[in-house]
Residue, then its C-alpha position, 0 to 999 in steps of 0.5 A: m546955846k543960851y537960846l536952847a536953854f531958855v527954850a527948855v526952861l520955858l517949856l518946863v514952866l509952861g508944861g507945869i501950867e494947867k490949861a483952863k478949861a472952857v466954861t459953858c455959860n448956863p445959868l441953870q448951873l447956879s441952881p444949887c445957889a438959888n436957896a442961898i440967893t433968895s434967902s439968908s441961908s449959907p451957900t453949900a459947897i456945891c453952890c460955891s463950886k458952881i459960882k466959881e465955875q460960872r464966874p466968867c459968865l456973871c457979866s453976861y447973866m447980869r445983862n439978861p433982864n430975866l436974870k439980872k434981878f437975881i444975879s445983881s442982888p445983894n444976896a448974890r454978891k454975899v453968897a459969892n463973897t462967902c464962897g471966896t469968888p468976888f463979882p467981876q466988874c462989869 
């Protein structure tokens, strides 16, 4: 009986957890951030949304020689921090 109660509570808790949707890594999704990364302008709300969405991909972007100079730049980190999305430790 205790086991059934535990399972019922567990199902209620797990049912309330939102499942994370899979992220498709596409560096072009960060294009709304290009101006903020290449200059000292503030990131837009769309940029912040895209940085949060693409955060799981940032390490793979930094391993790409063509993207590394942009993604690992001080301005990119500043944009991410301004958006409340700290860079992952890669």
